[in-house]
C-alpha positions in Angstrom: -5.2 -5.6 6.2 -7.8 -4.5 3.9 -5.6 -2.5 1.9 -3.8 -4.1 -0.9 -1.4 -3.1 -3.6 -1.4 -5.4 -6.6 2.3 -6.0 -7.6 1.3 -6.1 -11.1 -1.5 -4.4 -13.2 -3.0 -7.9 -14.2 -5.8 -7.4 -11.7 -6.8 -4.2 -13.6 -6.6 -6.0 -16.9 -8.9 -8.6 -15.7 -11.4 -6.0 -14.2 -11.3 -4.3 -17.8 -11.7 -7.5 -19.6 -14.9 -8.4 -17.5 -17.1 -6.1 -19.5 -17.8 -3.6 -16.6 -17.2 -0.1 -17.5 -15.9 2.3 -14.7 -16.7 5.9 -15.0 -14.0 8.1 -13.6 -15.5 10.8 -11.2 -13.5 14.1 -11.2 -14.1 14.4 -7.4 -12.4 11.0 -6.7 -9.0 11.1 -5.0 -6.1 10.6 -7.4 -2.8 9.1 -6.7 -0.1 11.7 -5.9 2.4 11.5 -8.7 6.0 10.3 -8.3 7.0 13.8 -9.4 5.0 15.4 -6.7 6.1 13.0 -4.2 9.7 13.5 -5.0 9.4 17.1 -4.2 8.1 16.6 -0.7 10.6 16.7 2.1 10.9 13.4 4.1 9.3 13.4 7.6 8.2 9.8 7.9 10.0 6.6 8.4 8.4 3.5 6.7 9.5 0.1 7.1 8.2 -3.4 6.0 8.9 -6.6 7.8 9.9 -8.9 6.4 11.8 -6.9 3.8 11.1 -9.7 1.2 7.7 -11.2 1.5 6.9 -14.8 0.2 3.4 -15.7 -1.4 0.5 -17.6 -0.1 -2.3 -19.1 -1.9 -5.2 -17.0 -1.1 -8.4 -18.3 0.7 -11.8 -17.5 -0.1 -11.5 -13.9 -0.2 -13.5 -12.1 -2.9 -11.3 -9.1 -2.7 -7.8 -10.8 -3.4 -6.4 -12.5 -6.4 -5.1 -16.1 -6.2 -1.8 -15.2 -4.4 -1.2 -12.9 -1.3 2.0 -11.6 0.1 1.7 -10.7 3.7 3.8 -8.2 5.7 4.0 -5.8 8.4 4.1 -2.1 7.6 5.2 0.5 10.4 5.1 4.2 9.9 6.9 6.8 12.2 6.8 10.6 12.3 10.4 11.9 12.5 10.2 15.6 12.2 7.0 16.6 14.1 3.4 15.3 14.8 1.8 14.6 11.6 -1.7 13.7 10.4 -1.8 11.2 7.5 -3.9 12.6 4.7 -3.1 10.0 1.9 -1.1 6.8 1.4 -1.0 4.1 -1.3 1.3 2.4 -3.5 3.1 2.0 -7.0 3.7 -1.4 -8.5 6.8 -2.0 -10.5 5.8 -2.9 -14.0 7.6 -2.9 -17.2 10.5 -0.9 -15.9 8.4 1.9 -14.2 6.3 2.6 -11.1 2.6 2.4 -11.8 -0.1 3.6 -9.3 -2.0 0.5 -7.9 -4.5 -0.3 -5.3 -7.4 -2.6 -4.8 -9.9 0.1 -5.2 -8.2 2.2 -7.9 -7.5 5.1 -5.7 -5.1 6.2 -2.8 -6.2 5.4 0.8 -7.3 8.1 3.1 -6.5 9.3 6.8 -9.7 7.4 7.9 -8.2 4.0 6.3 -4.9 4.9 8.1 -6.5 5.5 11.4 -8.5 2.1 11.2 -5.6 -0.1 9.9 -2.8 1.4 11.7 -4.7 1.7 15.1 -3.8 5.3 15.0 -6.7 7.6 16.3 -7.6 10.3 13.8 -4.6 9.4 11.8 -2.5 11.6 14.0 1.1 10.4 14.4 2.9 11.3 17.5 6.7 12.0 16.7 8.7 9.1 17.5 5.9 6.7 18.0 5.5 3.8 15.6 2.1 2.8 14.2 1.7 -0.6 12.4 -0.4 -2.6 10.3 0.6 -6.2 11.0 -1.6 -7.6 8.3 -0.6 -5.5 5.1 -0.9 -7.3 1.9 -0.2 -7.4 -1.8 -1.8 -9.7 -4.3 -1.7 -11.0 -7.9 -3.3 -13.6 -9.9 0.0 -15.3 -10.7 2.9 -16.3 -8.3 5.6 -14.0 -9.5 8.2 -11.7 -8.3 7.5 -8.1 -8.1 7.8 -5.0 -5.8 5.6 -2.3 -4.4 6.7 1.1 -3.4 4.4 2.3 -0.6 4.1 5.9 0.2 2.6 8.0 3.0 1.9 11.7 3.1 1.4 13.5 6.4 0.6 17.2 7.2 2.0 19.2 10.2 0.3 21.8 12.3 1.4 24.5 9.9 0.0 22.7 6.7 3.4 21.5 5.6 3.4 18.1 3.8 5.8 15.5 4.4 6.2 11.9 2.9 7.7 8.6 3.8 8.4 5.7 1.4 9.5 2.1 1.5 9.7 -0.8 -1.1 8.5 -4.2 -0.4 10.1 -7.0 -2.4 7.6 -9.8 -3.4 9.1 -13.1 -4.2 7.7 -15.3 -6.6 7.9 -18.3 -4.2 5.4 -19.8 -1.6 5.9 -19.4 2.0 6.7 -22.9 3.5 5.4 -21.7 6.9 2.2 -20.5 5.5 1.4 -22.0 2.1 -2.2 -20.7 2.1 -4.1 -17.9 3.9 -5.8 -19.0 7.0 -9.5 -19.8 6.5 
């Protein structure tokens, strides 16, 4: 999947050290804070398979760092039909969750619709929608974890959340030591 959550912020540090200045646009979407997320009721079930992912040596992708952890992420609406309006992740770094994504902002409903094969990002209650090629990456082979979150809105405008943590082991997957070319 094209959406990646870096298990560490080293990718950001490398980008900052490259001499490129990124101007923050006030209109760009911002990650929902953990405090805001904690206040939302749960209405989505999120799972990762496997629950613990092993690393692979990344291929020739320019978007990913040296190591990639592959896993399947599945999202199911549990309360009612919901439209996904935002999703993203937080990397565990220095004892706290830090917002993290490959593009520096949360993903959109349009991203969800494409990657999870879910037309218009509308989840029907009880139906599972999966991205079988979700991934996280890092420049070093190291253990980490990523807390994925999804926010959906019902027909009345009420927001619901779903979350799950994927553990990333600092070991190479013996069945898939490097990404397919």
